[in-house]
DSSP file (Angstrom, degrees, kcal/mol; ACC not computed):
  #  RESIDUE AA STRUCTURE BP1 BP2  ACC     N-H-->O    O-->H-N    N-H-->O    O-->H-N    TCO  KAPPA ALPHA  PHI   PSI    X-CA   Y-CA   Z-CA
    1    1 A M              0   0    0      0, 0.0     2,-0.6     0, 0.0    79,-0.2   0.000 360.0 360.0 360.0 136.8  -63.4  -51.3  -45.3
    2    2 A E  E     -A   79   0A   0     77,-3.0    77,-1.7     1,-0.0     2,-0.2  -0.701 360.0-131.3 -79.5 119.6  -65.3  -48.0  -45.5
    3    3 A S  E     +A   78   0A   0     -2,-0.6    75,-0.3    75,-0.2    74,-0.1  -0.530  40.8 154.4 -72.6 129.5  -65.8  -46.7  -41.9
    4    4 A I  E     -     0   0A   0     73,-3.1    73,-0.2    -2,-0.2    74,-0.2   0.665  17.6-173.7-119.6 -51.7  -69.4  -45.6  -41.1
    5    5 A N  E     +     0   0A   0     72,-0.9     2,-0.4    71,-0.8    72,-0.2   0.917  31.2 146.5  47.1  56.6  -70.0  -45.8  -37.4
    6    6 A S  E     -A   76   0A   0     70,-1.5    70,-3.0    25,-0.0    -1,-0.2  -0.967  52.4-113.5-124.7 136.4  -73.7  -45.0  -37.5
    7    7 A I  E     -A   75   0A   0     -2,-0.4     2,-0.3    68,-0.2    68,-0.2  -0.462  40.7-173.1 -67.1 135.9  -76.5  -46.3  -35.3
    8    8 A V        -     0   0    0     66,-1.6     2,-0.5    -2,-0.1    66,-0.4  -0.878  24.8-118.2-128.6 162.0  -79.0  -48.4  -37.3
    9    9 A N  E     -E   30   0B   0     21,-2.4    21,-2.3    -2,-0.3     2,-0.8  -0.886  17.3-147.9 -97.0 123.2  -82.4  -50.0  -36.7
   10   10 A V  E     +E   29   0B   0     -2,-0.5    19,-0.2    19,-0.2     3,-0.1  -0.852  20.8 176.9 -90.1 111.2  -82.5  -53.8  -37.0
   11   11 A S  E     +     0   0B   0     17,-1.6     2,-0.3    -2,-0.8    18,-0.2   0.550  61.0  20.9 -95.8  -9.1  -86.0  -54.4  -38.3
   12   12 A A  E     -E   28   0B   0     16,-1.2    15,-3.3     2,-0.0    16,-1.4  -0.992  62.0-164.4-156.6 150.2  -86.0  -58.2  -38.7
   13   13 A F  E     -E   26   0B   0     -2,-0.3     2,-0.3    13,-0.3    11,-0.0  -0.895   3.1-159.6-131.0 163.9  -84.0  -61.1  -37.4
   14   14 A Y  E     -E   25   0B   0     11,-2.4    11,-2.7    -2,-0.3     2,-0.4  -0.934  15.5-132.3-136.3 163.0  -83.5  -64.7  -38.3
   15   15 A F  E     -E   24   0B   0     -2,-0.3     2,-0.5     9,-0.2     9,-0.2  -0.946   9.4-163.1-124.7 140.0  -82.2  -67.7  -36.2
   16   16 A H  E     -E   23   0B   0      7,-2.9     7,-3.4    -2,-0.4     2,-0.6  -0.973  10.8-151.9-121.0 129.2  -79.7  -70.4  -36.8
   17   17 A R  E     -E   22   0B   0     -2,-0.5     5,-0.2     5,-0.2    -2,-0.0  -0.882  14.5-179.7-103.4 127.6  -79.6  -73.6  -34.7
   18   18 A S        -     0   0    0      3,-3.0     3,-0.5    -2,-0.6    -2,-0.0  -0.633  49.4 -90.9-105.6 175.2  -76.3  -75.4  -34.2
   19   19 A P  S    S+     0   0    0      0, 0.0     3,-0.1     0, 0.0    -2,-0.0   0.765 124.5  26.3 -61.3 -20.9  -75.9  -78.6  -32.2
   20   20 A H  S    S+     0   0    0      1,-0.2     2,-0.3     0, 0.0    -3,-0.0   0.403 124.2  21.7-122.8  -0.5  -75.2  -76.7  -29.0
   21   21 A S        -     0   0    0     -3,-0.5    -3,-3.0     2,-0.0     2,-0.5  -0.993  56.8-128.8-164.1 163.4  -76.9  -73.3  -29.4
   22   22 A L  E     -E   17   0B   0     -2,-0.3     2,-0.3    -5,-0.2    -5,-0.2  -0.983  33.2-166.6-120.3 116.2  -79.5  -71.1  -31.1
   23   23 A K  E     -E   16   0B   0     -7,-3.4    -7,-2.9    -2,-0.5     2,-0.4  -0.830  10.6-142.6-110.4 148.4  -78.0  -67.8  -32.5
   24   24 A S  E     -E   15   0B   0     -2,-0.3    -9,-0.2    -9,-0.2   -11,-0.0  -0.834  17.9-173.4-102.2 144.0  -79.9  -64.8  -33.6
   25   25 A F  E     -E   14   0B   0    -11,-2.7   -11,-2.4    -2,-0.4     2,-0.3  -0.954  32.3-105.2-130.5 150.4  -78.7  -62.7  -36.7
   26   26 A P  E     -E   13   0B   0      0, 0.0   -13,-0.3     0, 0.0     3,-0.1  -0.589  30.5-177.0 -70.4 131.5  -80.0  -59.4  -38.1
   27   27 A R  E     +     0   0B   0    -15,-3.3    11,-3.5     1,-0.3     2,-0.4   0.762  69.7  13.6 -99.1 -33.5  -82.0  -60.1  -41.3
   28   28 A Q  E     -EF  12  37B   0    -16,-1.4   -17,-1.6     9,-0.2   -16,-1.2  -0.997  62.5-168.5-149.2 140.2  -82.7  -56.5  -42.2
   29   29 A I  E     -EF  10  36B   0      7,-2.2     7,-3.0    -2,-0.4     2,-0.4  -0.923   7.7-154.2-126.5 155.6  -81.4  -53.0  -41.2
   30   30 A E  E     +EF   9  35B   0    -21,-2.3   -21,-2.4    -2,-0.3     2,-0.3  -0.995  20.4 160.7-127.5 127.9  -82.6  -49.5  -41.8
   31   31 A F  E >   - F   0  34B   0      3,-2.5     3,-2.4    -2,-0.4     2,-0.2  -0.963  65.2 -31.4-147.4 132.6  -80.3  -46.4  -41.7
   32   32 A G  T 3  S-     0   0    0     -2,-0.3     0, 0.0     1,-0.3     0, 0.0  -0.449 125.3 -30.0  62.2-128.9  -81.1  -43.0  -43.3
   33   33 A N  T 3  S+     0   0    0     -2,-0.2     2,-0.4    -3,-0.1    -1,-0.3   0.042 118.6 102.0-103.4  21.9  -83.2  -43.7  -46.3
   34   34 A T  E <   -F   31   0B   0     -3,-2.4    -3,-2.5     2,-0.0     2,-0.4  -0.868  47.4-170.2-117.2 141.4  -81.7  -47.1  -46.9
   35   35 A R  E     -F   30   0B   0     -2,-0.4     2,-0.5    -5,-0.2    -5,-0.2  -0.994   7.1-169.5-125.2 126.7  -82.9  -50.6  -46.1
   36   36 A C  E     -F   29   0B   0     -7,-3.0    -7,-2.2    -2,-0.4     2,-0.5  -0.963   6.6-160.6-123.2 131.3  -80.7  -53.6  -46.5
   37   37 A T  E     -F   28   0B   0     -2,-0.5     2,-0.3    -9,-0.2    -9,-0.2  -0.933  19.3-139.8-109.9 129.4  -81.8  -57.3  -46.4
   38   38 A F        -     0   0    0    -11,-3.5    22,-0.3    -2,-0.5     3,-0.1  -0.628  18.7-169.4 -94.1 149.6  -79.1  -59.9  -45.6
   39   39 A K  S    S-     0   0    0     20,-3.0     2,-0.3     1,-0.3    21,-0.2   0.708  72.0 -10.3 -95.4 -34.8  -78.7  -63.3  -47.2
   40   40 A D  E     +B   59   0A   0     19,-1.4    19,-2.7   -13,-0.1    -1,-0.3  -0.974  64.1 167.6-162.4 162.8  -76.0  -64.7  -44.9
   41   41 A G  E     -B   58   0A   0     -2,-0.3     2,-0.3    17,-0.2    17,-0.2  -0.983  27.0-118.0-178.1 174.0  -73.5  -63.8  -42.1
   42   42 A F  E     -B   57   0A   0     15,-2.2    15,-2.1    -2,-0.3     2,-0.4  -0.860  20.4-150.6-121.4 149.0  -71.1  -64.6  -39.4
   43   43 A Q  E     -B   56   0A   0     -2,-0.3     2,-0.4    13,-0.2    13,-0.2  -0.986  10.4-171.6-124.9 136.9  -71.3  -63.7  -35.7
   44   44 A Y  E     -B   55   0A   0     11,-3.0    11,-3.3    -2,-0.4     2,-0.5  -0.995  11.6-149.0-125.1 131.4  -68.3  -63.1  -33.4
   45   45 A L  E     -B   54   0A   0     -2,-0.4     2,-0.5     9,-0.2     9,-0.2  -0.884  12.6-168.7 -96.0 130.5  -68.4  -62.7  -29.6
   46   46 A V  E     -B   53   0A   0      7,-3.1     7,-2.6    -2,-0.5     2,-0.5  -0.981   1.9-170.5-119.0 125.5  -65.7  -60.4  -28.1
   47   47 A K  E     +B   52   0A   0     -2,-0.5     2,-0.4     5,-0.2     5,-0.2  -0.964  11.9 174.1-123.2 128.0  -65.3  -60.3  -24.4
   48   48 A N  E >   -B   51   0A   0      3,-2.8     3,-1.6    -2,-0.5     2,-0.5  -0.841  69.7 -56.2-129.7  93.7  -63.1  -57.9  -22.5
   49   49 A G  T 3  S-     0   0    0     -2,-0.4     0, 0.0     1,-0.3     0, 0.0  -0.609 122.7 -16.3  73.4-124.8  -63.5  -58.3  -18.8
   50   50 A E  T 3  S+     0   0    0     -2,-0.5     2,-0.4    -3,-0.1    -1,-0.3   0.617 118.4 100.0 -86.6 -12.1  -67.2  -57.9  -18.0
   51   51 A R  E <   -B   48   0A   0     -3,-1.6    -3,-2.8    19,-0.0     2,-0.4  -0.603  51.0-172.5 -79.7 127.7  -67.9  -56.3  -21.4
   52   52 A I  E     -B   47   0A   0     -2,-0.4     2,-0.4    -5,-0.2    19,-0.3  -0.990   2.3-176.6-123.7 131.9  -69.3  -58.4  -24.2
   53   53 A V  E     -B   46   0A   0     -7,-2.6    -7,-3.1    -2,-0.4     2,-0.6  -0.978  15.0-148.0-125.6 131.9  -69.7  -57.2  -27.8
   54   54 A R  E     -BC  45  69A   0     15,-2.4    15,-2.7    -2,-0.4     2,-0.4  -0.923  14.6-165.4-103.1 125.4  -71.3  -59.1  -30.6
   55   55 A L  E     -BC  44  68A   0    -11,-3.3   -11,-3.0    -2,-0.6     2,-0.4  -0.876   2.6-166.2-106.9 140.3  -69.8  -58.4  -34.1
   56   56 A F  E     -BC  43  67A   0     11,-2.7    11,-2.6    -2,-0.4     2,-0.6  -0.978  15.9-162.5-126.9 138.1  -71.6  -59.5  -37.3
   57   57 A D  E     +BC  42  66A   0    -15,-2.1   -15,-2.2    -2,-0.4     2,-0.3  -0.965  29.1 176.1-113.4 109.6  -70.3  -59.6  -40.9
   58   58 A M  E     -BC  41  65A   0      7,-2.7     7,-3.5    -2,-0.6     2,-0.3  -0.878  12.9-159.5-118.5 146.3  -73.5  -59.8  -42.9
   59   59 A T  E     -BC  40  64A   0    -19,-2.7   -20,-3.0    -2,-0.3   -19,-1.4  -0.951  24.4-166.4-128.2 148.0  -73.9  -59.8  -46.7
   60   60 A D        -     0   0    0      3,-1.7     4,-0.1    -2,-0.3   -23,-0.1   0.126  68.7 -93.6-108.3  15.9  -76.7  -58.9  -49.1
   61   61 A G  S    S+     0   0    0      2,-0.4     3,-0.1   -21,-0.1   -23,-0.1   0.067 121.2  46.3  98.8 -22.7  -74.6  -60.6  -51.9
   62   62 A Q  S    S+     0   0    0      1,-0.3    20,-2.5    19,-0.1     2,-0.3   0.654 114.6  32.2-118.9 -32.9  -73.0  -57.5  -53.1
   63   63 A T  E     - D   0  81A   0     18,-0.3    -3,-1.7    19,-0.2     2,-0.5  -0.958  66.0-139.2-130.2 142.7  -71.7  -55.7  -49.9
   64   64 A T  E     -CD  59  80A   0     16,-3.6    16,-1.8    -2,-0.3     2,-0.5  -0.924  19.4-158.0-102.7 134.2  -70.5  -57.0  -46.6
   65   65 A Y  E     -CD  58  79A   0     -7,-3.5    -7,-2.7    -2,-0.5     2,-0.7  -0.937   6.4-151.1-111.1 120.8  -71.8  -55.0  -43.6
   66   66 A R  E     -CD  57  78A   0     12,-2.7    11,-2.6    -2,-0.5    12,-1.0  -0.847  21.5-176.5 -93.6 115.1  -70.0  -55.1  -40.2
   67   67 A L  E     -CD  56  76A   0    -11,-2.6   -11,-2.7    -2,-0.7     2,-0.4  -0.832  13.4-155.5-110.9 145.7  -72.5  -54.5  -37.4
   68   68 A R  E     -CD  55  75A   0      7,-2.7     7,-2.6    -2,-0.3     2,-0.5  -0.987   5.3-164.5-123.3 134.7  -71.7  -54.2  -33.6
   69   69 A N  E     +CD  54  74A   0    -15,-2.7   -15,-2.4    -2,-0.4     2,-0.3  -0.984  21.5 153.5-116.4 117.9  -74.3  -55.1  -31.0
   70   70 A E  E >   - D   0  73A   0      3,-2.2     3,-1.5    -2,-0.5   -17,-0.1  -0.958  68.7  -7.5-150.8 128.2  -73.7  -53.9  -27.4
   71   71 A N  T 3  S-     0   0    0     -2,-0.3     3,-0.1   -19,-0.3    -1,-0.1   0.870 126.7 -57.0  56.2  42.8  -76.2  -53.1  -24.7
   72   72 A D  T 3  S+     0   0    0      1,-0.2     2,-0.4     0, 0.0    -1,-0.3   0.647 112.4 122.4  66.1  18.9  -79.2  -53.5  -27.2
   73   73 A S  E <   - D   0  70A   0     -3,-1.5    -3,-2.2   -64,-0.0     2,-0.4  -0.913  50.2-152.1-110.3 140.2  -77.6  -50.7  -29.4
   74   74 A W  E     - D   0  69A   0    -66,-0.4   -66,-1.6    -2,-0.4     2,-0.4  -0.952  13.1-177.0-114.2 129.6  -76.8  -51.5  -33.1
   75   75 A V  E     -AD   7  68A   0     -7,-2.6    -7,-2.7    -2,-0.4     2,-1.0  -0.996  25.0-139.6-129.9 131.7  -74.0  -49.7  -34.9
   76   76 A L  E     -AD   6  67A   0    -70,-3.0   -70,-1.5    -2,-0.4   -71,-0.8  -0.794  22.6-174.1 -87.5 106.5  -73.1  -50.2  -38.6
   77   77 A V  E     -     0   0A   0    -11,-2.6   -73,-3.1    -2,-1.0   -72,-0.9   0.923  53.2 -52.0 -73.0 -45.2  -69.2  -50.1  -38.2
   78   78 A G  E     -AD   3  66A   0    -12,-1.0   -12,-2.7   -75,-0.3     2,-0.3  -0.982  46.7-121.2-175.7 178.9  -68.4  -50.1  -41.9
   79   79 A T  E     +AD   2  65A   0    -77,-1.7   -77,-3.0    -2,-0.3   -14,-0.2  -0.940  18.5 177.2-137.2 160.6  -68.9  -51.8  -45.4
   80   80 A R  E     - D   0  64A   0    -16,-1.8   -16,-3.6    -2,-0.3    -2,-0.0  -0.968  44.4 -81.3-156.0 157.9  -66.8  -53.5  -48.1
   81   81 A P  E       D   0  63A   0      0, 0.0   -18,-0.3     0, 0.0   -19,-0.1  -0.324 360.0 360.0 -62.5 144.4  -67.5  -55.2  -51.3
   82   82 A A              0   0    0    -20,-2.5   -19,-0.2    -3,-0.0   -20,-0.0   0.517 360.0 360.0 -71.4 360.0  -68.5  -58.9  -50.8
């Protein structure tokens, strides 16, 4: 995975309903002069004591983007080929 660790703006979301919950996912991010729209993704919750971090592996069909959401801040952790 190529490490990036840059703050991004999530400009659109989508929602997925499962039998027991409703989860939100980033649909589109903007960073620098780049805008990425995602087709699909996975969400992971990581809890360490009181700290909760949501990680997302999102894909646009060509690249997988690892995003971290913590305290209303979004960070593009890195990318790798899909």
